[in-house]
C-alpha positions as CSV (number, residue, x, y, z in Angstrom):
1,M,-30.3,-57.1,-3.0
2,A,-31.6,-53.8,-4.4
3,L,-29.1,-51.0,-4.7
4,K,-30.1,-47.8,-2.7
5,K,-31.2,-44.7,-4.9
6,K,-28.8,-41.7,-4.6
7,K,-31.0,-39.4,-2.8
8,K,-31.6,-36.2,-5.2
9,K,-31.1,-32.6,-3.5
10,H,-34.2,-30.3,-3.7
11,P,-33.7,-27.7,-6.6
12,A,-35.2,-25.1,-4.4
13,K,-33.1,-25.8,-1.4
14,K,-30.1,-25.6,-3.7
15,A,-30.9,-22.3,-5.4
16,A,-31.9,-20.7,-1.9
17,K,-28.2,-22.0,-0.5
18,K,-26.2,-20.5,-3.2
19,K,-28.4,-17.1,-2.6
20,I,-27.5,-17.4,1.1
21,L,-23.8,-17.7,0.0
22,R,-23.8,-14.5,-2.1
23,R,-25.5,-12.2,0.8
24,P,-22.2,-11.6,2.4
25,Q,-20.6,-10.9,-0.6
26,K,-22.7,-7.9,-1.6
27,K,-22.5,-6.8,1.9
28,K,-18.4,-6.4,1.7
29,A,-18.7,-4.8,-1.6
30,A,-21.3,-2.1,-0.7
31,K,-19.0,-1.3,2.8
32,A,-16.0,-1.0,0.2
33,A,-17.8,1.6,-1.5
34,R,-18.3,3.7,1.4
35,S,-15.2,3.6,2.7
36,P,-13.1,6.9,3.1
37,L,-9.5,5.3,1.3
38,R,-11.7,4.2,-1.4
39,K,-10.2,1.1,-3.1
40,V,-9.4,2.3,-6.5
41,G,-8.7,0.5,-10.1
42,R,-7.2,-2.7,-10.9
43,T,-6.3,-5.4,-8.7
44,K,-5.6,-8.5,-11.0
45,N,-1.8,-8.2,-10.2
46,K,-2.2,-7.7,-6.3
47,L,0.0,-10.3,-5.4
48,M,2.6,-12.0,-7.2
49,V,5.3,-14.8,-6.3
50,R,7.6,-14.2,-3.3
51,S,10.7,-16.0,-3.0
52,T,11.3,-18.5,-0.2
53,K,13.3,-17.3,2.9
54,A,16.5,-19.7,1.7
55,Q,16.1,-18.5,-1.8
56,I,16.4,-14.8,-0.5
57,K,19.4,-15.6,1.8
58,K,21.1,-17.4,-0.8
59,E,20.6,-15.0,-3.8
60,G,21.5,-12.0,-1.4
61,L,18.1,-10.4,-2.1
62,H,16.6,-7.6,0.2
63,I,12.8,-6.7,1.0
64,V,11.9,-3.3,0.4
65,Y,8.5,-1.7,0.7
66,L,8.1,1.3,-1.5
67,G,5.0,4.2,-1.4
68,L,3.2,5.1,-4.5
69,G,1.0,8.5,-5.0
70,S,-0.2,10.3,-7.8
71,N,-2.9,13.2,-7.8
72,V,-2.1,14.4,-11.4
73,G,-4.1,13.4,-15.1
74,D,-4.8,9.5,-15.2
75,R,-3.7,8.8,-11.5
76,E,-4.3,4.9,-11.6
77,E,-2.4,4.6,-15.1
78,Y,0.6,6.6,-13.5
79,I,0.9,4.0,-10.5
80,E,0.5,1.0,-12.8
81,Q,3.3,2.4,-15.2
82,A,5.5,3.0,-12.0
83,I,5.4,-0.6,-11.1
84,F,5.7,-1.8,-14.5
85,L,9.0,0.4,-14.7
86,L,9.9,-1.1,-11.1
87,G,9.5,-4.6,-12.2
88,K,11.7,-3.9,-15.7
89,A,14.4,-2.2,-13.4
90,P,17.6,-4.3,-13.3
91,G,17.8,-6.2,-9.9
92,I,14.1,-5.3,-8.8
93,K,11.4,-7.6,-8.7
94,V,7.8,-6.6,-7.5
95,V,6.4,-9.3,-5.5
96,A,3.4,-7.9,-4.4
97,R,1.0,-5.1,-4.1
98,S,-2.0,-3.3,-2.2
99,Q,-5.0,-2.0,-3.9
100,N,-5.2,1.5,-4.9
101,Y,-6.6,3.7,-1.8
102,E,-8.1,7.6,-2.8
103,T,-7.4,10.0,0.1
104,E,-7.6,13.8,0.4
105,A,-4.7,15.4,-0.3
106,E,-2.2,16.8,2.3
107,G,0.5,19.4,1.7
108,V,0.4,22.6,-0.2
109,G,-3.0,24.3,-1.7
110,D,-6.1,23.3,-2.9
111,Q,-4.9,20.0,-4.5
112,P,-7.0,16.9,-6.5
113,P,-7.2,13.9,-3.7
114,F,-4.6,11.0,-4.3
115,L,-4.4,7.4,-5.1
116,N,-2.2,5.5,-2.7
117,A,-0.7,1.9,-3.0
118,V,2.4,0.2,-1.4
119,V,4.2,-2.3,-3.4
120,E,6.4,-5.0,-2.0
121,I,10.1,-5.9,-4.0
122,E,12.8,-8.3,-3.8
123,T,16.2,-6.6,-4.9
124,T,19.8,-6.7,-4.9
125,V,20.3,-3.0,-5.3
126,M,21.9,-0.8,-2.3
127,P,19.3,1.8,-0.8
128,H,21.0,4.9,-2.3
129,K,21.0,3.1,-5.6
130,L,17.9,2.2,-5.3
131,L,16.9,5.8,-4.3
132,S,18.5,6.9,-7.6
133,A,16.3,4.1,-9.4
134,V,13.1,5.4,-8.4
135,Q,13.7,8.9,-8.9
136,E,14.8,8.0,-12.5
137,I,11.3,6.4,-12.8
138,E,9.6,9.9,-11.1
139,T,11.1,11.9,-13.8
140,T,10.3,9.4,-16.5
141,L,6.8,9.5,-15.8
142,G,7.3,13.6,-15.7
143,R,7.6,13.9,-11.8
144,E,8.2,17.7,-11.5
145,R,9.6,19.2,-7.9
146,E,8.7,23.0,-8.0
147,A,6.9,22.6,-4.3
148,E,7.4,19.9,-1.6
149,W,4.3,18.1,-0.9
150,G,3.0,19.7,-4.0
151,P,0.6,18.5,-6.7
152,R,2.7,15.1,-8.6
153,T,2.3,12.5,-11.4
154,I,3.9,10.2,-9.4
155,D,5.6,9.9,-5.9
156,L,7.8,7.0,-5.0
157,D,9.2,6.8,-1.2
158,I,11.3,4.0,0.0
159,L,9.5,3.0,3.2
160,L,11.0,0.1,4.6
161,Y,14.3,-1.8,3.5
162,D,14.7,-4.9,5.2
163,D,15.6,-3.7,9.2
164,E,18.1,-1.1,7.9
165,I,18.0,2.2,9.5
166,I,19.8,5.1,7.3
167,S,19.8,9.0,7.9
168,D,21.8,11.2,5.8
169,D,21.4,14.2,3.8
170,K,19.9,12.1,0.5
171,L,17.8,9.2,2.0
172,Q,16.3,8.4,5.2
173,I,14.5,4.8,6.2
174,P,12.7,3.8,7.5
175,H,10.5,6.4,5.9
176,P,10.5,9.5,8.8
177,L,6.7,10.1,8.4
178,L,5.8,6.6,7.8
179,H,4.1,6.1,11.2
180,E,2.0,9.3,11.2
181,R,0.5,8.4,7.5
182,T,-2.6,6.7,7.8
183,F,-2.7,6.5,3.7
184,V,0.6,4.5,3.9
185,L,-0.3,2.7,6.8
186,R,-3.4,1.4,5.3
187,P,-2.1,-0.1,2.2
188,L,1.3,-1.3,3.9
189,A,-1.0,-3.1,6.3
190,E,-2.7,-4.9,3.6
191,I,0.3,-7.0,2.5
192,A,2.6,-6.7,5.2
193,P,1.1,-6.5,8.3
194,D,3.7,-8.5,10.4
195,A,6.4,-6.2,8.9
196,V,8.2,-4.3,11.9
197,H,9.2,-0.6,11.7
198,P,13.1,-0.8,12.8
199,I,13.2,2.1,15.1
200,L,9.8,1.9,17.1
201,E,9.9,-2.5,17.1
202,R,6.1,-2.5,16.4
203,S,4.7,-3.8,13.8
204,I,2.8,-2.2,10.9
205,R,-0.5,-3.6,11.8
206,E,0.1,-2.0,15.6
207,L,0.5,1.1,14.2
208,Y,-2.0,1.1,11.5
209,E,-4.5,0.4,14.6
210,E,-2.9,2.7,17.1
211,K,-3.7,6.1,14.1
212,K,-7.5,5.0,14.4
213,L,-7.4,4.5,17.9
214,E,-5.7,8.1,18.1
215,A,-8.4,9.7,16.4
216,G,-11.1,8.0,18.8
217,E,-14.9,8.9,17.8
218,K,-13.9,10.7,14.9
219,Y,-12.6,7.5,13.2
220,D,-15.2,5.8,11.0
221,D,-14.6,3.9,7.8
222,E,-17.1,6.3,6.3
223,L,-15.4,9.1,6.7
224,P,-15.2,11.4,3.4
225,G,-11.2,11.2,4.0
226,F,-8.5,10.6,6.2
227,K,-7.6,14.4,6.5
228,E,-9.7,14.9,9.3
229,I,-7.9,12.7,11.6
230,K,-4.5,13.7,10.7
231,G,-2.2,13.5,13.6
232,G,1.0,15.6,14.1
233,V,3.3,15.9,11.5
234,V,6.9,14.8,12.3
235,D,9.9,17.1,10.6
236,D,13.0,15.6,13.2
237,F,14.2,12.4,11.8
238,E,16.6,12.8,14.6
239,R,14.1,12.8,17.6
240,W,13.9,9.5,17.4
């Protein structure tokens, strides 16, 4: 009995299939280039290995999200150095990071635009000691505190620490402006969309989507920056 010959794929059809597969990727890249919160810099360390829930419980680890920002000097390098130093600090393991996003500066005077990112860490360090650790990293990288919301080489903020709620003279968790800052919500939603704000009892995804809806027709991924859609500023943490 004669064996059936394997039907060869036509080379022209194969080439056409590859061409079709490439088109969505090019379109996506073009859209990203037009985004107001532009993705900037290296992303090879975007995601690392998270511990399992069993490991976290057994080892007494806490899940924490930190916001990073820089608008002085080599902004990308400052963010990379901050993440590197976090990973070297005792009791801290960096397990995930967002991409870098460029946004218009908010705060004092005319400032250069910021690069912003968010990292997820697993840590055994308690909240106030963690605050001291991140402030030490800021000092190491040349952070000066001459003006509130002024230019800075690096800014590290504790956004969420498990589902803890802390409010004292030195530390406020969750960060009191977390739900108002689109430039923080977007990178946080990238790596932890289902994380829940312990006071508002809403997911980060919901808070981010709400900020876009508040802007209505003004919000568009092609706007030059989020400065145009900034909502009200909340300075009184206790109003919650």
